[in-house]
C-alpha positions in Angstrom: -59.3 38.3 -37.0 -57.1 35.8 -35.6 -54.5 33.5 -37.4 -54.9 30.0 -37.6 -53.1 28.3 -34.5 -50.4 26.6 -37.2 -50.0 30.0 -38.4 -48.5 31.3 -35.2 -44.8 32.3 -35.6 -42.5 29.9 -33.6 -39.2 30.4 -32.2 -36.8 27.7 -33.7 -35.4 25.6 -30.8 -31.6 25.5 -30.4 -30.0 22.0 -31.1 -28.6 20.6 -27.8 -25.0 20.8 -27.3 -22.6 18.0 -27.2 -22.5 18.3 -23.5 -26.1 18.6 -23.2 -26.6 15.3 -25.1 -23.9 13.3 -23.2 -25.4 11.2 -20.3 -24.9 13.1 -17.0 -23.1 10.9 -14.3 -24.8 10.9 -10.9 -23.1 13.5 -8.5 -21.4 12.8 -5.3 -24.2 14.6 -3.3 -26.6 11.7 -4.4 -26.8 8.6 -2.5 -26.2 6.7 -6.0 -23.2 8.7 -6.7 -21.7 7.9 -3.0 -22.0 4.3 -3.8 -20.3 4.5 -7.2 -17.3 6.1 -5.6 -17.3 3.6 -2.7 -17.5 0.6 -5.1 -14.8 1.8 -7.3 -12.5 2.8 -4.3 -13.0 -0.9 -2.6 -12.3 -2.6 -5.8 -9.1 -0.7 -6.1 -8.3 -1.4 -2.7 -9.0 -4.9 -3.1 -6.7 -5.2 -6.1 -4.2 -3.2 -4.4 -4.1 -5.8 -1.4 -3.9 -8.7 -3.9 -1.0 -7.0 -5.5 0.7 -6.6 -2.3 0.0 -10.1 -1.0 1.3 -11.6 -4.6 5.1 -10.8 -4.1 5.0 -11.9 -0.2 3.6 -15.1 -1.7 5.6 -15.7 -4.9 8.9 -13.3 -4.1 11.0 -15.7 -2.5 10.7 -18.5 -5.2 10.6 -16.2 -8.2 14.1 -14.7 -6.6 15.5 -18.2 -6.1 14.6 -18.9 -9.8 16.0 -15.8 -11.3 19.2 -15.9 -9.5 19.6 -19.6 -9.9 20.8 -20.2 -6.3 20.1 -22.0 -3.3 22.2 -19.5 -1.2 19.5 -18.5 1.8 21.4 -15.4 2.6 21.4 -14.0 -0.8 18.0 -15.1 -1.5 16.8 -13.0 1.5 19.0 -10.1 0.4 17.5 -9.8 -2.9 14.0 -10.4 -1.4 14.3 -7.5 0.7 16.0 -5.3 -2.2 12.9 -6.0 -4.5 10.6 -5.3 -1.3 12.5 -2.0 -0.9 12.1 -0.8 -4.5 8.4 -1.7 -4.1 8.0 0.3 -1.1 10.0 3.4 -2.4 8.0 3.3 -5.7 4.7 3.1 -3.4 6.0 6.3 -1.5 6.8 8.3 -4.6 3.4 7.3 -6.4 1.4 8.5 -3.2 2.8 12.0 -3.8 2.7 11.7 -7.7 -0.8 10.7 -7.9 -1.7 12.5 -5.1 -0.5 15.7 -6.7 -2.6 14.7 -9.8 -5.7 14.1 -7.6 -5.6 17.4 -6.2 -4.6 18.9 -9.6 -7.0 17.1 -12.1 -9.4 15.4 -9.8 -9.6 12.1 -7.9 -11.4 10.0 -10.2 -9.2 10.7 -13.4 -6.1 10.2 -11.5 -7.3 7.0 -9.8 -8.1 5.6 -13.2 -4.4 6.2 -14.2 -3.0 5.0 -10.9 -4.9 1.5 -11.3 -3.8 1.2 -14.9 -0.1 1.8 -13.9 0.2 -1.0 -11.1 -1.9 -3.4 -13.3 0.2 -3.3 -16.3 3.7 -3.3 -14.6 2.7 -6.0 -12.2 1.6 -8.2 -15.3 5.1 -7.4 -16.9 6.9 -9.0 -14.1 5.8 -12.5 -15.2 8.4 -11.8 -18.2 11.3 -10.8 -16.0 14.7 -12.5 -16.7 16.8 -10.9 -13.8 16.0 -10.3 -10.1 16.9 -6.4 -11.0 14.2 -6.4 -13.5 11.5 -7.6 -10.9 12.6 -4.8 -8.7 12.5 -2.0 -11.3 9.0 -3.3 -12.6 7.8 -3.5 -8.9 8.9 0.1 -8.4 6.9 1.6 -11.4 3.8 -0.7 -10.6 4.1 0.6 -7.0 3.8 4.1 -8.3 0.0 3.4 -9.2 -0.6 1.3 -5.9 0.6 4.0 -3.6 -1.3 6.7 -5.5 -4.7 4.6 -5.6 -4.7 4.4 -1.8 -4.5 8.0 -1.1 -6.9 9.0 -4.1 -9.4 6.4 -2.9 -9.4 7.5 0.8 -9.7 11.2 -0.3 -12.9 10.5 -2.7 -14.7 8.2 -0.4 -14.0 10.2 2.8 -15.0 13.6 0.8 -18.4 12.2 -0.3 -19.7 10.2 2.5 -21.1 12.1 5.6 -19.0 12.6 9.0 -20.9 10.2 10.6 -19.9 7.3 8.2 -16.1 8.0 8.6 -15.5 5.0 10.9 -17.5 2.6 8.7 -15.8 3.7 5.7 -12.3 3.4 7.1 -13.1 -0.2 8.3 -14.3 -1.2 4.8 -11.1 0.5 3.4 -8.9 -1.6 5.3 -10.8 -4.8 5.0 -11.1 -4.4 1.1 -7.2 -4.6 0.7 -7.0 -7.7 2.9 -9.8 -9.3 1.1 -7.6 -8.9 -1.9 -4.6 -10.4 0.0 -7.0 -13.2 1.0 -8.0 -13.7 -2.5 -4.6 -14.0 -4.1 -3.8 -16.8 -1.3 -6.6 -18.9 -2.4 -6.0 -18.4 -6.2 -2.5 -19.7 -5.6 -3.6 -22.5 -3.5 -6.3 -23.6 -6.1 -3.6 -23.4 -8.9 -1.2 -25.4 -6.7 -3.7 -28.1 -6.1 -4.9 -28.2 -10.1 -1.4 -27.8 -11.4 -2.0 -30.6 -14.2 -5.4 -28.9 -15.0 -4.0 -25.5 -15.4 -1.1 -26.9 -17.5 -3.6 -28.8 -19.8 -5.5 -25.4 -20.2 -2.7 -23.4 -21.2 -1.5 -25.8 -23.7 -5.1 -25.8 -25.0 -4.7 -22.2 -25.7 -1.9 -23.0 -27.9 1.0 -22.4 -25.8 4.0 -24.7 -26.3 5.1 -27.2 -23.6 8.1 -25.2 -22.9 6.3 -21.9 -22.6 3.7 -23.7 -20.2 6.3 -25.1 -18.1 8.1 -21.9 -17.5 4.8 -20.4 -16.5 3.8 -23.0 -13.8 7.4 -23.9 -12.4 8.6 -22.5 -9.3 5.2 -22.0 -7.5 3.7 -20.7 -10.8 5.0 -17.1 -10.0 5.0 -16.0 -13.5 1.4 -17.1 -14.0 0.4 -15.4 -11.1 2.4 -12.2 -11.7 1.0 -12.2 -15.3 -2.8 -12.3 -13.8 -1.9 -9.3 -12.0 -3.1 -7.3 -15.1 -6.6 -8.1 -14.5 -7.3 -4.8 -12.5 -6.7 -2.6 -15.7 -10.5 -3.5 -16.5 -11.5 -1.4 -13.5 -10.1 1.8 -15.0 -12.9 1.9 -17.4 -15.5 1.4 -15.3 -14.0 4.2 -13.2 -13.9 6.6 -15.9 -17.4 5.7 -17.3 -19.4 5.6 -13.8 -17.9 7.2 -11.0 -18.5 11.1 -10.2 -16.1 13.4 -9.3 -15.8 14.5 -5.5 -18.0 17.7 -5.0 -15.7 19.2 -2.2 -12.7 18.9 -5.0 -15.0 20.4 -7.7 -15.7 23.4 -5.2 -12.1 23.8 -4.7 -11.6 23.8 -8.7 -14.3 26.5 -8.8 -12.4 28.8 -6.3 -9.4 28.5 -8.2 -7.3 26.6 -5.4 -6.3 23.8 -7.9 -4.3 26.2 -10.0 -1.7 26.7 -7.3 -0.2 23.3 -8.3 2.4 23.3 -10.6 4.1 20.7 -12.8 7.6 21.6 -12.6 7.4 21.1 -8.7 7.7 17.6 -9.4 11.3 18.1 -10.0 11.6 18.1 -6.2 9.9 14.7 -6.1 12.4 13.5 -8.6 15.4 14.6 -6.8 13.7 13.3 -3.4 14.0 9.8 -5.0 17.9 9.9 -5.0 17.5 9.7 -1.0 15.9 6.5 -0.6 17.8 5.1 -3.7 21.0 5.7 -1.6 19.7 4.2 1.3 19.0 0.8 -0.6 22.6 0.7 -2.0 24.0 1.4 1.2 22.0 -1.5 2.8 21.8 -3.8 0.3 25.4 -4.2 -1.1 26.5 -7.6 0.1 30.0 -7.5 1.6 30.6 -3.6 0.8 33.5 -1.9 2.8 31.1 0.3 4.3 31.4 1.0 8.1 28.2 0.8 10.1 28.6 4.6 11.0 28.6 5.5 7.3 25.4 3.5 6.7 23.8 5.1 9.5 24.9 8.5 8.6 24.0 7.7 4.7 20.7 6.7 6.0 19.7 9.7 8.0 21.0 12.1 5.0 18.8 10.1 2.5 15.9 10.3 4.7 16.5 14.2 5.0 16.7 14.3 0.9 13.5 12.3 0.6 11.6 14.4 3.0 12.6 17.7 1.3 11.8 16.4 -2.2 8.8 14.6 -1.3 7.3 17.7 0.6 8.4 20.3 -2.0 5.1 20.0 -4.3 3.1 20.8 -1.0 5.4 23.5 0.1 5.5 25.3 -3.3 1.4 24.9 -3.3 1.2 26.7 0.1 3.6 29.3 -0.9 1.5 30.4 -4.0 -1.6 31.0 -1.9 -2.9 27.5 -0.9 -2.1 27.8 2.6 -5.0 27.9 5.0 -2.9 28.9 7.8 -1.9 32.3 9.1 0.2 34.5 6.5 3.1 34.9 8.9 3.4 31.1 9.3 2.4 29.6 6.0 1.9 25.9 5.7 4.1 25.0 9.1 1.1 23.1 10.8 0.6 21.1 7.5 4.0 20.2 6.9 4.7 19.2 10.6 1.3 17.0 10.3 2.6 15.3 7.2 6.0 14.5 8.5 4.7 13.3 12.0 1.9 11.2 10.2 4.4 9.6 7.8 6.4 8.6 11.1 3.1 6.9 12.3 2.6 5.1 9.0 6.3 4.2 9.0 5.7 2.3 12.2 2.8 0.2 10.9 4.5 -0.4 7.4 7.9 -1.3 9.0 6.3 -3.6 11.3 4.3 -5.4 8.4 7.3 -5.4 5.9 10.0 -6.1 8.1 8.1 -9.0 10.3 4.6 -10.0 9.5 4.9 -10.3 5.7 8.0 -12.6 6.5 5.6 -15.2 7.9 4.8 -17.1 4.8 8.6 -17.4 3.8 9.2 -18.3 7.6 6.5 -21.3 7.0 8.1 -22.3 3.8 11.4 -22.4 5.4 10.1 -24.6 8.2 8.4 -27.2 5.9 11.6 -27.1 3.6 13.7 -28.4 6.7 10.7 -31.0 7.4 9.6 -28.9 10.5 5.9 -29.6 10.2 3.6 -32.0 7.9 2.4 -30.3 4.9 3.9 -29.3 1.3 6.0 -26.3 1.0 3.7 -24.3 -1.3 0.6 -25.1 1.0 2.3 -24.0 3.9 3.1 -20.8 2.3 -0.3 -20.1 1.1 -2.2 -21.2 4.1 -0.2 -18.7 6.1 -1.0 -15.8 3.9 -4.9 -16.9 4.0 -5.0 -16.9 7.8 -2.8 -13.6 8.0 -5.3 -12.1 5.5 -8.2 -13.6 7.5 -7.0 -12.0 10.5 -6.1 -8.7 8.8 -9.8 -8.2 7.8 -10.9 -8.6 11.5 -8.4 -6.3 12.6 -8.8 -3.5 10.2 -12.5 -3.1 11.0 -12.1 -3.6 14.7 -9.4 -0.8 14.7 -11.6 1.7 12.8 -14.6 1.1 15.1 -12.8 1.1 18.5 -10.8 4.3 16.9 -14.1 6.1 16.7 -15.2 4.8 20.2 -12.2 5.2 22.3 -10.5 8.0 20.3 -7.6 8.1 17.8 -4.5 8.3 19.9 -5.3 5.8 22.5 -6.4 3.3 20.0 -3.2 3.8 18.3 -1.1 3.0 21.2 -3.2 -0.1 22.0 -2.4 -1.5 18.5 1.3 -0.7 18.9 1.4 -3.0 22.3 -0.8 -5.8 20.8 1.2 -5.8 17.3 4.4 -6.2 19.4 3.4 -8.9 21.6 1.6 -11.2 18.8 4.9 -10.8 16.6 7.2 -11.9 19.4 4.5 -14.9 20.3 4.6 -15.9 16.8 8.5 -16.1 15.9 9.8 -16.8 19.4 7.2 -19.5 20.4 6.4 -21.4 17.1 9.1 -23.2 15.6 7.2 -25.9 13.8 4.5 -25.6 11.2 0.9 -26.6 12.3 -2.2 -25.5 13.8 -0.6 -23.6 16.5 1.4 -21.6 14.0 -1.7 -20.7 11.9 -3.5 -19.5 15.1 -0.7 -17.4 16.1 -0.3 -16.1 12.4 -4.0 -15.2 12.4 -3.4 -13.3 15.6 -0.6 -11.5 14.1 -2.6 -10.5 11.1 -5.3 -9.1 13.6 -3.0 -6.8 15.4 -0.3 -5.8 12.7 -3.0 -4.9 10.2 -5.1 -3.1 12.6 -3.4 0.2 11.7 -4.8 0.0 8.0 -8.2 0.3 9.4 -7.2 3.2 11.5 -5.1 5.3 9.1 -7.9 5.8 6.7 -9.8 7.2 9.7 -7.2 9.2 10.9 -5.2 10.8 8.1 -8.0 12.6 6.2 -9.0 14.4 9.3 -5.6 15.9 9.4 -5.7 17.8 6.2 -8.1 20.4 4.2 -9.6 19.5 1.1 -7.0 21.3 -1.2 -4.1 19.4 0.0 -5.7 16.1 1.2 -4.8 13.6 -1.6 -1.2 14.8 -1.6 -0.8 15.3 1.9 -2.2 11.9 3.2 -0.5 10.4 0.1 2.8 11.5 1.6 1.8 10.7 4.9 0.8 7.1 4.5 3.2 6.1 1.7 6.5 7.9 2.8 6.3 5.5 5.7 7.2 2.8 3.1 10.6 4.5 2.7 11.2 3.9 6.4 9.5 0.4 5.9 12.0 -0.2 3.0 15.0 0.3 5.5 13.1 -2.0 7.8 12.7 -4.8 5.1 16.3 -4.6 4.2 17.3 -5.0 7.7 15.2 -8.2 8.0 17.1 -9.8 5.4 20.6 -8.4 6.6 19.6 -9.6 10.3 18.9 -13.1 8.8 22.3 -13.4 7.6 23.8 -11.6 10.8 22.3 -13.7 13.3 21.9 -17.6 11.7 21.9 -19.1 15.2 20.1 -18.7 18.6 21.3 -15.7 20.8 21.0 -15.8 24.7 20.0 -12.5 25.8 18.4 -11.4 29.2 18.4 -14.8 30.5 16.3 -16.0 27.5 17.4 -17.9 24.5 16.3 -15.9 21.5 15.5 -18.0 18.3 18.0 -16.9 15.4 17.7 -16.4 11.8 14.0 -15.3 10.8 12.5 -15.4 14.4 15.2 -13.1 15.8 15.2 -10.8 12.5 11.6 -10.4 12.8 11.4 -10.0 16.5 14.2 -7.1 16.4 12.2 -5.2 13.6 9.0 -5.5 15.9 10.5 -3.1 18.4 9.5 -0.3 16.1 6.0 -0.6 17.5 7.5 0.7 21.0 8.3 3.9 19.1 4.8 4.3 17.9 3.5 3.8 21.0 4.9 7.2 22.1 4.8 8.9 19.0 1.1 9.2 18.5 0.8 11.9 21.4 2.7 14.3 19.4 -0.3 14.8 17.0 -3.9 16.0 17.9 -7.0 14.1 18.8 -9.8 14.4 16.2 -12.6 12.3 17.5 -16.0 14.0 16.8 -14.4 16.6 14.7 -15.9 17.1 11.2 -13.3 16.7 8.0 -11.5 20.0 7.6 -12.7 21.8 4.3 
């Protein structure tokens, strides 16, 4: 005799756990996961480029407004100081958020980095003094420097080796799309200022507040719009899956070798670049040149020691993948040398190429060229960005074809030649100036398509975010020195200078030409690091 079917004893089902009930993200092993990671990173880099382009576009009118002066030497000095604060902040953030990315995961750290740079860029629109802009740019740049290293680590880890050149090209191009976008937005606002004022007043703003937002090239309004990328953080946390390479390192326990107290080394390391900025930015200070040079070298030594300290301690705790009798030496050597390569590119960009919009504005203020002052500045930025998009894509593809080292050497030569061509052979604003500007954009920005291709290939997964964050962003400290020198050189050589049988154009042209000599250093330096063409990404 059998029981009826409904009388059979049954085993009660266990209620699903909260983890089981939660929607599961696609993994980065899947095509969907890879595309989500790439999309989030590209948007992050695009907003990075917009933030960087923003200050080169509005920095000069912002400084003039806040200082309430027409003294060009003073404006150039403070413009250089604020850029230096930004660059040091990005260098610090590259290590800080890179450390977070290696410790808690690429995706969570990337969301925090985007939120940081968005909020503090927006706060710049409420500054009442130049030093406040410098401080806010420093804090915002912490997130910007971190976002670059985290996004590169995430994308390069989840896409296959054969896609690395294309990924690097997209990385470099995305940042310059943002640089281009902010130029167009500024141009659009400038041409429709009356409509912008009416719209702001329709939102309930007073006439005085509206006037303050749109005066002096609408720099305050543009800075406040910089808070927009904060929305990206919610998309990153909701949809972007974590790197499976990092998750494997976490399962093996490698992430536990990172310790929060090691970040005291990073905090002390900031004192080095702070001293450098003080030595070179104090107008009329009674410091001899040898004191400034010695202080700069000492400051760099302090910065290198402090910024590499978290990685050194990680390797000493067992995170090294090198021989036990020589823990971490190759990794630290590669970090420092790669930082020098990045420094060459960044010094050239911030000490010469990024001054092109200000130089164009200066020419139109003097009546040399037929256009409005603000449109000259914005058009130069747009054509720089167009050239940069082309240059970054070409550099990554050529690097995959010719090899990393030869490509870098060729980039150095073309960047130097194009910079000299722009600043020494174009002294009026017009079509020829814009063509030369585009060529400068192609050549000087090409490094930003090459660096995301090469840097991830130098470091293993367990230290990749921190190591390449240092390598790319520490170069910004070197660039900060270059940016300060550009400002000093403008005041030091206000007139044309005869040298070698050539009459070199003074002020902006001579300052930027002098800074571009750094590319000759890079031409030689690349041969101190290994060729990685055709090799898989290190585990």
